N, CA, C and O atoms as a GROMACS GRO file, in nm:
protein
  608
    1MET      N    1  -1.566  -3.179  -5.873
    1MET     CA    2  -1.541  -3.056  -5.785
    1MET      C    3  -1.472  -3.106  -5.646
    1MET      O    4  -1.386  -3.040  -5.588
    2PHE      N    5  -1.521  -3.234  -5.600
    2PHE     CA    6  -1.461  -3.299  -5.496
    2PHE      C    7  -1.337  -3.323  -5.522
    2PHE      O    8  -1.260  -3.294  -5.431
    3TRP      N    9  -1.279  -3.378  -5.647
    3TRP     CA   10  -1.133  -3.423  -5.674
    3TRP      C   11  -1.061  -3.294  -5.670
    3TRP      O   12  -0.949  -3.294  -5.619
    4PHE      N   13  -1.108  -3.188  -5.716
    4PHE     CA   14  -1.030  -3.080  -5.714
    4PHE      C   15  -0.988  -3.003  -5.589
    4PHE      O   16  -0.876  -2.953  -5.580
    5LEU      N   17  -1.082  -2.994  -5.490
    5LEU     CA   18  -1.076  -2.967  -5.345
    5LEU      C   19  -0.960  -3.066  -5.291
    5LEU      O   20  -0.859  -3.023  -5.237
    6LEU      N   21  -0.981  -3.179  -5.308
    6LEU     CA   22  -0.889  -3.283  -5.256
    6LEU      C   23  -0.753  -3.262  -5.296
    6LEU      O   24  -0.663  -3.254  -5.212
    7LEU      N   25  -0.728  -3.250  -5.442
    7LEU     CA   26  -0.591  -3.207  -5.476
    7LEU      C   27  -0.536  -3.095  -5.427
    7LEU      O   28  -0.417  -3.095  -5.397
    8ALA      N   29  -0.620  -2.972  -5.410
    8ALA     CA   30  -0.576  -2.867  -5.358
    8ALA      C   31  -0.518  -2.861  -5.212
    8ALA      O   32  -0.423  -2.795  -5.168
    9MET      N   33  -0.606  -2.952  -5.146
    9MET     CA   34  -0.570  -2.973  -5.004
    9MET      C   35  -0.422  -3.055  -4.991
    9MET      O   36  -0.342  -3.037  -4.899
   10VAL      N   37  -0.404  -3.137  -5.090
   10VAL     CA   38  -0.287  -3.235  -5.087
   10VAL      C   39  -0.170  -3.133  -5.114
   10VAL      O   40  -0.066  -3.137  -5.048
   11VAL      N   41  -0.189  -3.048  -5.208
   11VAL     CA   42  -0.080  -2.956  -5.262
   11VAL      C   43  -0.052  -2.880  -5.137
   11VAL      O   44   0.063  -2.880  -5.095
   12VAL      N   45  -0.147  -2.811  -5.071
   12VAL     CA   46  -0.119  -2.708  -4.941
   12VAL      C   47  -0.021  -2.799  -4.820
   12VAL      O   48   0.084  -2.762  -4.767
   13VAL      N   49  -0.089  -2.912  -4.803
   13VAL     CA   50  -0.025  -2.978  -4.709
   13VAL      C   51   0.131  -3.010  -4.738
   13VAL      O   52   0.222  -2.985  -4.660
   14ALA      N   53   0.145  -3.068  -4.866
   14ALA     CA   54   0.292  -3.092  -4.912
   14ALA      C   55   0.376  -2.952  -4.902
   14ALA      O   56   0.491  -2.952  -4.856
   15ALA      N   57   0.319  -2.845  -4.943
   15ALA     CA   58   0.390  -2.728  -4.934
   15ALA      C   59   0.431  -2.681  -4.792
   15ALA      O   60   0.543  -2.638  -4.765
   16VAL      N   61   0.341  -2.692  -4.717
   16VAL     CA   62   0.369  -2.664  -4.568
   16VAL      C   63   0.486  -2.758  -4.503
   16VAL      O   64   0.583  -2.720  -4.438
   17THR      N   65   0.444  -2.912  -4.545
   17THR     CA   66   0.562  -3.003  -4.486
   17THR      C   67   0.688  -2.979  -4.550
   17THR      O   68   0.784  -2.990  -4.473
   18LEU      N   69   0.717  -2.948  -4.677
   18LEU     CA   70   0.843  -2.877  -4.726
   18LEU      C   71   0.901  -2.779  -4.668
   18LEU      O   72   1.020  -2.782  -4.639
   19ALA      N   73   0.818  -2.673  -4.641
   19ALA     CA   74   0.867  -2.561  -4.570
   19ALA      C   75   0.924  -2.591  -4.424
   19ALA      O   76   1.027  -2.540  -4.380
   20VAL      N   77   0.856  -2.665  -4.368
   20VAL     CA   78   0.895  -2.692  -4.222
   20VAL      C   79   1.025  -2.776  -4.218
   20VAL      O   80   1.112  -2.752  -4.135
   21VAL      N   81   1.036  -2.872  -4.308
   21VAL     CA   82   1.139  -2.977  -4.299
   21VAL      C   83   1.260  -2.915  -4.372
   21VAL      O   84   1.376  -2.923  -4.333
   22GLY      N   85   1.211  -2.848  -4.493
   22GLY     CA   86   1.346  -2.785  -4.563
   22GLY      C   87   1.401  -2.658  -4.488
   22GLY      O   88   1.511  -2.613  -4.521
   23GLY      N   89   1.332  -2.602  -4.393
   23GLY     CA   90   1.388  -2.472  -4.336
   23GLY      C   91   1.464  -2.524  -4.214
   23GLY      O   92   1.503  -2.433  -4.141
   24GLY      N   93   1.490  -2.630  -4.178
   24GLY     CA   94   1.570  -2.678  -4.062
   24GLY      C   95   1.732  -2.661  -4.104
   24GLY      O   96   1.817  -2.657  -4.015
   25ARG      N   97   1.759  -2.653  -4.210
   25ARG     CA   98   1.906  -2.641  -4.256
   25ARG      C   99   1.942  -2.495  -4.224
   25ARG      O  100   2.061  -2.471  -4.199
   26SER      N  101   1.860  -2.402  -4.221
   26SER     CA  102   1.910  -2.274  -4.205
   26SER      C  103   1.987  -2.261  -4.053
   26SER      O  104   1.987  -2.352  -3.970
   27ALA      N  105   2.049  -2.130  -4.035
   27ALA     CA  106   2.106  -2.120  -3.900
   27ALA      C  107   2.003  -2.095  -3.810
   27ALA      O  108   1.895  -2.042  -3.836
   28ILE      N  109   2.056  -2.148  -3.666
   28ILE     CA  110   1.961  -2.139  -3.554
   28ILE      C  111   1.940  -1.996  -3.516
   28ILE      O  112   2.025  -1.911  -3.545
   29LEU      N  113   1.825  -1.964  -3.447
   29LEU     CA  114   1.809  -1.835  -3.412
   29LEU      C  115   1.892  -1.804  -3.293
   29LEU      O  116   1.911  -1.888  -3.205
   30GLN      N  117   1.951  -1.662  -3.289
   30GLN     CA  118   2.040  -1.636  -3.162
   30GLN      C  119   1.951  -1.630  -3.031
   30GLN      O  120   1.830  -1.610  -3.036
   31ASP      N  121   2.007  -1.645  -2.939
   31ASP     CA  122   1.930  -1.625  -2.815
   31ASP      C  123   1.922  -1.452  -2.804
   31ASP      O  124   2.004  -1.371  -2.848
   32VAL      N  125   1.816  -1.431  -2.743
   32VAL     CA  126   1.774  -1.294  -2.738
   32VAL      C  127   1.844  -1.233  -2.597
   32VAL      O  128   1.851  -1.304  -2.497
   33ALA      N  129   1.890  -1.107  -2.600
   33ALA     CA  130   1.952  -1.059  -2.498
   33ALA      C  131   1.829  -1.011  -2.388
   33ALA      O  132   1.722  -0.957  -2.418
   34PRO      N  133   1.872  -1.042  -2.270
   34PRO     CA  134   1.757  -0.991  -2.165
   34PRO      C  135   1.706  -0.869  -2.185
   34PRO      O  136   1.772  -0.778  -2.235
   35GLU      N  137   1.586  -0.857  -2.149
   35GLU     CA  138   1.517  -0.742  -2.173
   35GLU      C  139   1.547  -0.626  -2.057
   35GLU      O  140   1.561  -0.507  -2.084
   36GLN      N  141   1.554  -0.684  -1.919
   36GLN     CA  142   1.593  -0.599  -1.804
   36GLN      C  143   1.748  -0.600  -1.790
   36GLN      O  144   1.814  -0.696  -1.752
   37LEU      N  145   1.794  -0.476  -1.827
   37LEU     CA  146   1.940  -0.460  -1.805
   37LEU      C  147   1.972  -0.389  -1.644
   37LEU      O  148   2.071  -0.420  -1.578
   38THR      N  149   1.879  -0.300  -1.603
   38THR     CA  150   1.900  -0.264  -1.481
   38THR      C  151   1.770  -0.272  -1.387
   38THR      O  152   1.662  -0.304  -1.436
   39ASP      N  153   1.782  -0.246  -1.268
   39ASP     CA  154   1.677  -0.243  -1.165
   39ASP      C  155   1.591  -0.127  -1.214
   39ASP      O  156   1.644  -0.017  -1.226
   40PRO      N  157   1.464  -0.145  -1.244
   40PRO     CA  158   1.351  -0.037  -1.268
   40PRO      C  159   1.352   0.050  -1.134
   40PRO      O  160   1.347   0.172  -1.148
   41LEU      N  161   1.355   0.010  -1.034
   41LEU     CA  162   1.320   0.097  -0.905
   41LEU      C  163   1.463   0.151  -0.837
   41LEU      O  164   1.566   0.084  -0.833
   42PRO      N  165   1.450   0.267  -0.792
   42PRO     CA  166   1.569   0.320  -0.738
   42PRO      C  167   1.627   0.244  -0.612
   42PRO      O  168   1.550   0.224  -0.518
   43ALA      N  169   1.750   0.205  -0.605
   43ALA     CA  170   1.808   0.145  -0.477
   43ALA      C  171   1.849   0.254  -0.367
   43ALA      O  172   1.840   0.219  -0.249
   44THR      N  173   1.890   0.371  -0.393
   44THR     CA  174   1.950   0.447  -0.329
   44THR      C  175   1.861   0.555  -0.238
   44THR      O  176   1.905   0.627  -0.148
   45ARG      N  177   1.733   0.547  -0.280
   45ARG     CA  178   1.634   0.635  -0.225
   45ARG      C  179   1.486   0.565  -0.207
   45ARG      O  180   1.456   0.467  -0.275
   46PRO      N  181   1.415   0.609  -0.133
   46PRO     CA  182   1.262   0.554  -0.120
   46PRO      C  183   1.188   0.568  -0.254
   46PRO      O  184   1.202   0.667  -0.325
   47VAL      N  185   1.111   0.469  -0.284
   47VAL     CA  186   1.014   0.468  -0.437
   47VAL      C  187   0.925   0.574  -0.401
   47VAL      O  188   0.866   0.582  -0.293
   48GLY      N  189   0.917   0.661  -0.506
   48GLY     CA  190   0.804   0.755  -0.525
   48GLY      C  191   0.696   0.715  -0.607
   48GLY      O  192   0.692   0.604  -0.660
   49ARG      N  193   0.591   0.818  -0.622
   49ARG     CA  194   0.504   0.775  -0.703
   49ARG      C  195   0.548   0.779  -0.862
   49ARG      O  196   0.505   0.701  -0.946
   50ALA      N  197   0.627   0.868  -0.882
   50ALA     CA  198   0.692   0.889  -1.045
   50ALA      C  199   0.740   0.739  -1.068
   50ALA      O  200   0.694   0.673  -1.161
   51ASP      N  201   0.824   0.696  -0.990
   51ASP     CA  202   0.886   0.565  -1.000
   51ASP      C  203   0.795   0.441  -1.022
   51ASP      O  204   0.833   0.340  -1.080
   52VAL      N  205   0.670   0.459  -0.969
   52VAL     CA  206   0.593   0.349  -0.984
   52VAL      C  207   0.513   0.369  -1.117
   52VAL      O  208   0.476   0.269  -1.178
   53GLU      N  209   0.489   0.480  -1.159
   53GLU     CA  210   0.418   0.523  -1.287
   53GLU      C  211   0.520   0.496  -1.384
   53GLU      O  212   0.478   0.468  -1.497
   54ALA      N  213   0.637   0.497  -1.367
   54ALA     CA  214   0.743   0.493  -1.484
   54ALA      C  215   0.801   0.344  -1.498
   54ALA      O  216   0.879   0.315  -1.589
   55LEU      N  217   0.757   0.252  -1.404
   55LEU     CA  218   0.783   0.119  -1.396
   55LEU      C  219   0.721   0.045  -1.514
   55LEU      O  220   0.599   0.048  -1.533
   56ARG      N  221   0.805  -0.022  -1.593
   56ARG     CA  222   0.768  -0.120  -1.703
   56ARG      C  223   0.840  -0.245  -1.679
   56ARG      O  224   0.960  -0.251  -1.653
   57LEU      N  225   0.754  -0.351  -1.688
   57LEU     CA  226   0.825  -0.468  -1.671
   57LEU      C  227   0.809  -0.558  -1.807
   57LEU      O  228   0.708  -0.566  -1.876
   58PRO      N  229   0.915  -0.613  -1.824
   58PRO     CA  230   0.930  -0.694  -1.957
   58PRO      C  231   0.810  -0.801  -1.962
   58PRO      O  232   0.757  -0.853  -1.865
   59VAL      N  233   0.778  -0.824  -2.109
   59VAL     CA  234   0.668  -0.919  -2.122
   59VAL      C  235   0.724  -1.052  -2.180
   59VAL      O  236   0.810  -1.046  -2.269
   60THR      N  237   0.689  -1.146  -2.144
   60THR     CA  238   0.726  -1.292  -2.225
   60THR      C  239   0.618  -1.347  -2.267
   60THR      O  240   0.514  -1.283  -2.254
   61ALA      N  241   0.615  -1.470  -2.324
   61ALA     CA  242   0.509  -1.542  -2.409
   61ALA      C  243   0.386  -1.555  -2.328
   61ALA      O  244   0.271  -1.550  -2.373
   62ARG      N  245   0.425  -1.574  -2.188
   62ARG     CA  246   0.276  -1.613  -2.131
   62ARG      C  247   0.246  -1.503  -2.021
   62ARG      O  248   0.173  -1.529  -1.926
   63GLY      N  249   0.311  -1.367  -2.039
   63GLY     CA  250   0.269  -1.255  -1.964
   63GLY      C  251   0.406  -1.204  -1.896
   63GLY      O  252   0.514  -1.225  -1.951
   64TYR      N  253   0.396  -1.144  -1.786
   64TYR     CA  254   0.510  -1.061  -1.729
   64TYR      C  255   0.606  -1.179  -1.657
   64TYR      O  256   0.564  -1.280  -1.601
   65ARG      N  257   0.719  -1.146  -1.673
   65ARG     CA  258   0.828  -1.227  -1.597
   65ARG      C  259   0.772  -1.221  -1.424
   65ARG      O  260   0.750  -1.120  -1.357
   66MET      N  261   0.761  -1.341  -1.389
   66MET     CA  262   0.708  -1.378  -1.243
   66MET      C  263   0.814  -1.304  -1.168
   66MET      O  264   0.774  -1.208  -1.103
   67THR      N  265   0.945  -1.329  -1.166
   67THR     CA  266   1.038  -1.282  -1.085
   67THR      C  267   1.063  -1.127  -1.079
   67THR      O  268   1.108  -1.072  -0.979
   68ASP      N  269   1.035  -1.068  -1.182
   68ASP     CA  270   1.052  -0.918  -1.188
   68ASP      C  271   0.935  -0.868  -1.116
   68ASP      O  272   0.948  -0.779  -1.032
   69VAL      N  273   0.817  -0.924  -1.144
   69VAL     CA  274   0.690  -0.862  -1.082
   69VAL      C  275   0.698  -0.903  -0.927
   69VAL      O  276   0.655  -0.826  -0.841
   70ASP      N  277   0.754  -1.027  -0.896
   70ASP     CA  278   0.759  -1.048  -0.746
   70ASP      C  279   0.863  -0.952  -0.687
   70ASP      O  280   0.837  -0.906  -0.576
   71GLU      N  281   0.972  -0.917  -0.745
   71GLU     CA  282   1.070  -0.841  -0.684
   71GLU      C  283   1.024  -0.686  -0.668
   71GLU      O  284   1.059  -0.620  -0.570
   72ALA      N  285   0.941  -0.630  -0.777
   72ALA     CA  286   0.880  -0.519  -0.759
   72ALA      C  287   0.777  -0.485  -0.661
   72ALA      O  288   0.770  -0.381  -0.595
   73LEU      N  289   0.684  -0.604  -0.659
   73LEU     CA  290   0.572  -0.600  -0.562
   73LEU      C  291   0.654  -0.600  -0.426
   73LEU      O  292   0.644  -0.504  -0.350
   74GLY      N  293   0.728  -0.700  -0.397
   74GLY     CA  294   0.806  -0.720  -0.267
   74GLY      C  295   0.866  -0.583  -0.220
   74GLY      O  296   0.849  -0.532  -0.110
   75ARG      N  297   0.935  -0.535  -0.318
   75ARG     CA  298   0.997  -0.388  -0.270
   75ARG      C  299   0.907  -0.284  -0.250
   75ARG      O  300   0.944  -0.207  -0.162
   76LEU      N  301   0.786  -0.254  -0.310
   76LEU     CA  302   0.686  -0.178  -0.284
   76LEU      C  303   0.622  -0.225  -0.157
   76LEU      O  304   0.607  -0.138  -0.070
   77GLY      N  305   0.590  -0.324  -0.135
   77GLY     CA  306   0.529  -0.374  -0.009
   77GLY      C  307   0.607  -0.348   0.114
   77GLY      O  308   0.555  -0.303   0.217
   78ALA      N  309   0.740  -0.378   0.103
   78ALA     CA  310   0.846  -0.341   0.228
   78ALA      C  311   0.834  -0.182   0.240
   78ALA      O  312   0.809  -0.145   0.354
   79GLU      N  313   0.846  -0.096   0.159
   79GLU     CA  314   0.840   0.026   0.174
   79GLU      C  315   0.721   0.088   0.206
   79GLU      O  316   0.730   0.195   0.266
   80LEU      N  317   0.591   0.036   0.172
   80LEU     CA  318   0.473   0.069   0.229
   80LEU      C  319   0.469   0.030   0.390
   80LEU      O  320   0.428   0.106   0.478
   81ALA      N  321   0.507  -0.069   0.404
   81ALA     CA  322   0.508  -0.125   0.547
   81ALA      C  323   0.601  -0.034   0.641
   81ALA      O  324   0.561   0.001   0.752
   82GLU      N  325   0.710  -0.003   0.597
   82GLU     CA  326   0.809   0.087   0.674
   82GLU      C  327   0.741   0.240   0.682
   82GLU      O  328   0.763   0.311   0.780
   83ARG      N  329   0.674   0.276   0.593
   83ARG     CA  330   0.586   0.393   0.584
   83ARG      C  331   0.482   0.394   0.697
   83ARG      O  332   0.480   0.478   0.787
   84ASP      N  333   0.397   0.292   0.682
   84ASP     CA  334   0.284   0.263   0.770
   84ASP      C  335   0.339   0.251   0.918
   84ASP      O  336   0.262   0.289   1.006
   85ALA      N  337   0.445   0.209   0.949
   85ALA     CA  338   0.508   0.175   1.088
   85ALA      C  339   0.551   0.328   1.130
   85ALA      O  340   0.523   0.367   1.243
   86ARG      N  341   0.614   0.405   1.044
   86ARG     CA  342   0.652   0.544   1.077
   86ARG      C  343   0.522   0.634   1.109
   86ARG      O  344   0.521   0.715   1.202
   87ILE      N  345   0.418   0.612   1.028
   87ILE     CA  346   0.304   0.703   1.050
   87ILE      C  347   0.228   0.661   1.186
   87ILE      O  348   0.172   0.741   1.260
   88ALA      N  349   0.236   0.516   1.208
   88ALA     CA  350   0.183   0.480   1.344
   88ALA      C  351   0.240   0.541   1.458
   88ALA      O  352   0.177   0.592   1.550
   89GLU      N  353   0.400   0.530   1.445
   89GLU     CA  354   0.483   0.570   1.557
   89GLU      C  355   0.454   0.734   1.584
   89GLU      O  356   0.451   0.776   1.700
   90LEU      N  357   0.436   0.808   1.489
   90LEU     CA  358   0.425   0.961   1.488
   90LEU      C  359   0.262   0.969   1.537
   90LEU      O  360   0.243   1.059   1.619
   91GLU      N  361   0.165   0.905   1.506
   91GLU     CA  362   0.048   0.914   1.558
   91GLU      C  363   0.037   0.882   1.688
   91GLU      O  364  -0.040   0.943   1.762
   92SER      N  365   0.118   0.777   1.732
   92SER     CA  366   0.097   0.751   1.881
   92SER      C  367   0.168   0.870   1.968
   92SER      O  368   0.110   0.919   2.065
   93ALA      N  369   0.287   0.910   1.930
   93ALA     CA  370   0.363   1.025   1.983
   93ALA      C  371   0.254   1.150   1.986
   93ALA      O  372   0.248   1.219   2.088
   94LEU      N  373   0.180   1.174   1.889
   94LEU     CA  374   0.094   1.282   1.882
   94LEU      C  375  -0.003   1.265   1.981
   94LEU      O  376  -0.014   1.348   2.071
   95ALA      N  377  -0.091   1.142   1.973
   95ALA     CA  378  -0.195   1.122   2.070
   95ALA      C  379  -0.135   1.114   2.226
   95ALA      O  380  -0.211   1.127   2.322
   96GLY      N  381  -0.001   1.091   2.240
   96GLY     CA  382   0.054   1.086   2.387
   96GLY      C  383   0.074   1.242   2.421
   96GLY      O  384   0.067   1.277   2.539
   97ALA      N  385   0.098   1.328   2.328
   97ALA     CA  386   0.117   1.473   2.368
   97ALA      C  387  -0.017   1.537   2.366
   97ALA      O  388  -0.036   1.630   2.445
   98GLN      N  389  -0.105   1.503   2.292
   98GLN     CA  390  -0.253   1.556   2.315
   98GLN      C  391  -0.287   1.519   2.454
   98GLN      O  392  -0.321   1.602   2.538
   99ALA      N  393  -0.277   1.399   2.475
   99ALA     CA  394  -0.343   1.344   2.615
   99ALA      C  395  -0.272   1.411   2.727
   99ALA      O  396  -0.333   1.453   2.826
  100THR      N  397  -0.146   1.422   2.710
  100THR     CA  398  -0.067   1.493   2.830
  100THR      C  399  -0.124   1.653   2.828
  100THR      O  400  -0.136   1.711   2.936
  101ARG      N  401  -0.152   1.708   2.729
  101ARG     CA  402  -0.203   1.859   2.710
  101ARG      C  403  -0.332   1.861   2.760
  101ARG      O  404  -0.363   1.963   2.822
  102ALA      N  405  -0.422   1.764   2.746
  102ALA     CA  406  -0.558   1.751   2.767
  102ALA      C  407  -0.570   1.720   2.934
  102ALA      O  408  -0.670   1.764   2.993
  103GLY      N  409  -0.484   1.655   2.999
  103GLY     CA  410  -0.468   1.630   3.132
  103GLY      C  411  -0.429   1.738   3.201
  103GLY      O  412  -0.479   1.754   3.312
  104ARG      N  413  -0.337   1.830   3.152
  104ARG     CA  414  -0.292   1.936   3.227
  104ARG      C  415  -0.295   2.079   3.134
  104ARG      O  416  -0.198   2.125   3.073
  105PRO      N  417  -0.433   2.137   3.140
  105PRO     CA  418  -0.433   2.248   3.053
  105PRO      C  419  -0.347   2.367   3.065
  105PRO      O  420  -0.331   2.455   2.981
  106ASP      N  421  -0.290   2.356   3.189
  106ASP     CA  422  -0.192   2.484   3.215
  106ASP      C  423  -0.052   2.441   3.164
  106ASP      O  424   0.048   2.500   3.204
  107LEU      N  425  -0.044   2.341   3.078
  107LEU     CA  426   0.093   2.302   3.047
  107LEU      C  427   0.170   2.415   2.951
  107LEU      O  428   0.292   2.434   2.957
  108LEU      N  429   0.094   2.476   2.877
  108LEU     CA  430   0.156   2.574   2.792
  108LEU      C  431   0.149   2.718   2.832
  108LEU      O  432   0.180   2.807   2.754
  109LYS      N  433   0.108   2.740   2.958
  109LYS     CA  434   0.095   2.874   3.018
  109LYS      C  435   0.210   2.919   3.068
  109LYS      O  436   0.297   2.834   3.086
  110GLU      N  437   0.237   3.042   3.097
  110GLU     CA  438   0.342   3.089   3.164
  110GLU      C  439   0.352   3.044   3.325
  110GLU      O  440   0.245   3.026   3.383
  111PRO      N  441   0.459   3.028   3.388
  111PRO     CA  442   0.470   2.994   3.518
  111PRO      C  443   0.418   3.106   3.612
  111PRO      O  444   0.448   3.218   3.574
  112GLN      N  445   0.358   3.101   3.708
  112GLN     CA  446   0.305   3.203   3.788
  112GLN      C  447   0.393   3.238   3.880
  112GLN      O  448   0.355   3.342   3.934
  113GLY      N  449   0.502   3.196   3.928
  113GLY     CA  450   0.598   3.241   4.025
  113GLY      C  451   0.688   3.358   3.976
  113GLY      O  452   0.736   3.441   4.053
  114ARG      N  453   0.708   3.358   3.832
  114ARG     CA  454   0.790   3.479   3.792
  114ARG      C  455   0.714   3.578   3.751
  114ARG      O  456   0.599   3.556   3.713
  115PRO      N  457   0.769   3.705   3.752
  115PRO     CA  458   0.687   3.826   3.694
  115PRO      C  459   0.681   3.827   3.540
  115PRO      O  460   0.770   3.774   3.474
  116GLN      N  461   0.582   3.886   3.487
  116GLN     CA  462   0.563   3.878   3.354
  116GLN      C  463   0.652   4.007   3.278
  116GLN      O  464   0.592   4.107   3.240
  117ALA      N  465   0.782   3.996   3.262
  117ALA     CA  466   0.857   4.084   3.227
  117ALA      C  467   0.921   4.043   3.092
  117ALA      O  468   0.947   3.923   3.082
  118PRO      N  469   0.953   4.127   2.983
  118PRO     CA  470   1.041   4.094   2.886
  118PRO      C  471   1.158   4.041   2.900
  118PRO      O  472   1.220   4.088   2.996
  119TRP      N  473   1.216   3.957   2.839
  119TRP     CA  474   1.332   3.885   2.851
  119TRP      C  475   1.448   3.976   2.816
  119TRP      O  476   1.455   4.034   2.708
  120GLN      N  477   1.538   3.987   2.912
  120GLN     CA  478   1.652   4.082   2.897
  120GLN      C  479   1.782   3.996   2.893
  120GLN      O  480   1.883   4.058   2.862
  121GLY      N  481   1.794   3.880   2.915
  121GLY     CA  482   1.916   3.803   2.922
  121GLY      C  483   1.916   3.757   3.051
  121GLY      O  484   1.837   3.802   3.134
  122PRO      N  485   2.013   3.656   3.081
  122PRO     CA  486   2.016   3.586   3.233
  122PRO      C  487   2.086   3.696   3.305
  122PRO      O  488   2.042   3.696   3.420
  123TRP      N  489   2.167   3.780   3.290
  123TRP     CA  490   2.250   3.851   3.367
  123TRP      C  491   2.158   3.990   3.402
  123TRP      O  492   2.194   4.062   3.496
  124GLU      N  493   2.053   4.021   3.331
  124GLU     CA  494   1.952   4.125   3.390
  124GLU      C  495   1.822   4.085   3.388
  124GLU      O  496   1.736   4.170   3.363
  125ALA      N  497   1.789   3.953   3.412
  125ALA     CA  498   1.646   3.925   3.451
  125ALA      C  499   1.597   3.986   3.559
  125ALA      O  500   1.674   3.981   3.655
  126PRO      N  501   1.489   4.046   3.579
  126PRO     CA  502   1.427   4.127   3.695
  126PRO      C  503   1.431   4.036   3.821
  126PRO      O  504   1.472   4.076   3.930
  127TRP      N  505   1.390   3.923   3.799
  127TRP     CA  506   1.376   3.842   3.927
  127TRP      C  507   1.480   3.782   3.980
  127TRP      O  508   1.469   3.716   4.083
  128GLN      N  509   1.613   3.798   3.908
  128GLN     CA  510   1.734   3.753   3.952
  128GLN      C  511   1.828   3.886   3.999
  128GLN      O  512   1.933   3.867   4.059
  129ALA      N  513   1.782   4.016   3.968
  129ALA     CA  514   1.859   4.128   3.985
  129ALA      C  515   1.816   4.154   4.139
  129ALA      O  516   1.699   4.187   4.156
  130GLN      N  517   1.890   4.146   4.240
  130GLN     CA  518   1.845   4.184   4.373
  130GLN      C  519   1.958   4.275   4.439
  130GLN      O  520   2.076   4.241   4.447
  131GLU      N  521   1.910   4.382   4.480
  131GLU     CA  522   1.979   4.480   4.533
  131GLU      C  523   2.042   4.446   4.667
  131GLU      O  524   1.963   4.435   4.761
  132PRO      N  525   2.164   4.430   4.690
  132PRO     CA  526   2.230   4.398   4.823
  132PRO      C  527   2.203   4.497   4.943
  132PRO      O  528   2.236   4.615   4.937
  133SER      N  529   2.148   4.449   5.040
  133SER     CA  530   2.113   4.540   5.136
  133SER      C  531   2.233   4.586   5.228
  133SER      O  532   2.339   4.524   5.239
  134ALA      N  533   2.206   4.691   5.285
  134ALA     CA  534   2.316   4.750   5.366
  134ALA      C  535   2.369   4.641   5.463
  134ALA      O  536   2.489   4.616   5.475
  135GLN      N  537   2.260   4.570   5.539
  135GLN     CA  538   2.296   4.484   5.636
  135GLN      C  539   2.357   4.363   5.581
  135GLN      O  540   2.439   4.301   5.648
  136SER      N  541   2.322   4.322   5.456
  136SER     CA  542   2.398   4.201   5.416
  136SER      C  543   2.531   4.219   5.377
  136SER      O  544   2.610   4.124   5.382
  137ALA      N  545   2.568   4.350   5.333
  137ALA     CA  546   2.698   4.401   5.285
  137ALA      C  547   2.780   4.413   5.398
  137ALA      O  548   2.898   4.381   5.386
  138GLU      N  549   2.734   4.458   5.520
  138GLU     CA  550   2.814   4.469   5.643
  138GLU      C  551   2.842   4.337   5.701
  138GLU      O  552   2.953   4.316   5.752
  139SER      N  553   2.744   4.239   5.699
  139SER     CA  554   2.759   4.097   5.753
  139SER      C  555   2.878   4.026   5.661
  139SER      O  556   2.960   3.948   5.709
  140ALA      N  557   2.876   4.065   5.524
  140ALA     CA  558   2.967   3.989   5.442
  140ALA      C  559   3.102   4.038   5.481
  140ALA      O  560   3.191   3.953   5.483
  141GLN      N  561   3.139   4.181   5.519
  141GLN     CA  562   3.244   4.234   5.544
  141GLN      C  563   3.319   4.191   5.686
  141GLN      O  564   3.440   4.180   5.708
  142SER      N  565   3.209   4.170   5.771
  142SER     CA  566   3.254   4.148   5.914
  142SER      C  567   3.282   4.019   5.948
  142SER      O  568   3.335   3.990   6.054
  143THR      N  569   3.242   3.920   5.845
  143THR     CA  570   3.246   3.774   5.870
  143THR      C  571   3.390   3.731   5.842
  143THR      O  572   3.439   3.758   5.732
  144PRO      N  573   3.455   3.670   5.926
  144PRO     CA  574   3.605   3.628   5.897
  144PRO      C  575   3.605   3.524   5.792
  144PRO      O  576   3.509   3.447   5.786
  145ARG      N  577   3.704   3.516   5.708
  145ARG     CA  578   3.726   3.416   5.611
  145ARG      C  579   3.800   3.291   5.673
  145ARG      O  580   3.885   3.296   5.762
  146PRO      N  581   3.754   3.183   5.615
  146PRO     CA  582   3.825   3.049   5.670
  146PRO      C  583   3.972   3.045   5.656
  146PRO      O  584   4.038   2.970   5.728
  147ASP      N  585   4.028   3.122   5.564
  147ASP     CA  586   4.170   3.094   5.534
  147ASP      C  587   4.240   3.215   5.613
  147ASP      O  588   4.350   3.253   5.573
  148GLY      N  589   4.190   3.265   5.705
  148GLY     CA  590   4.246   3.376   5.786
  148GLY      C  591   4.269   3.509   5.734
  148GLY      O  592   4.317   3.591   5.812
  149GLU      N  593   4.242   3.544   5.615
  149GLU     CA  594   4.247   3.663   5.549
  149GLU      C  595   4.135   3.755   5.575
  149GLU      O  596   4.021   3.708   5.573
  150ASP      N  597   4.150   3.870   5.598
  150ASP     CA  598   4.017   3.961   5.613
  150ASP      C  599   3.972   4.026   5.482
  150ASP      O  600   3.880   4.108   5.487
  151GLY      N  601   4.028   3.997   5.372
  151GLY     CA  602   3.963   4.045   5.253
  151GLY      C  603   4.004   4.178   5.229
  151GLY      O  604   3.944   4.237   5.138
  152ARG      N  605   4.110   4.250   5.302
  152ARG     CA  606   4.152   4.368   5.257
  152ARG      C  607   4.263   4.390   5.175
  152ARG      O  608   4.292   4.505   5.139
   0.00000   0.00000   0.00000
């Protein structure tokens, strides 16, 4: 039985050796076309949730291609940092507006110097429409003009 197993093992090793050595005469395998033909993230607009969910990175023998992963993560990190900066800017502007409003509660009230009349246009506003008095009309007619004409 021992001799039978030894002979079977020699036959298997010889068959594998012949297959490896004899297979070298066939044509060499062609180079594989690159799996990534286009950039998976849009370049003309900000990256959205659907873009991230649709992102598929090509796989190599030892995992994902490091350059593709680095580019995708770098782009996503830059856009998140830009959005965080914009959010911080808007929050600080809102906090400033709220602080101003808290410091001056009358900021949003109507001014007290003007009457509370509905707006009728700048030419008919009640606080601007003043009837000329008879005295001011007489003084305007009796005042001589600087150019020497009397206005008649």
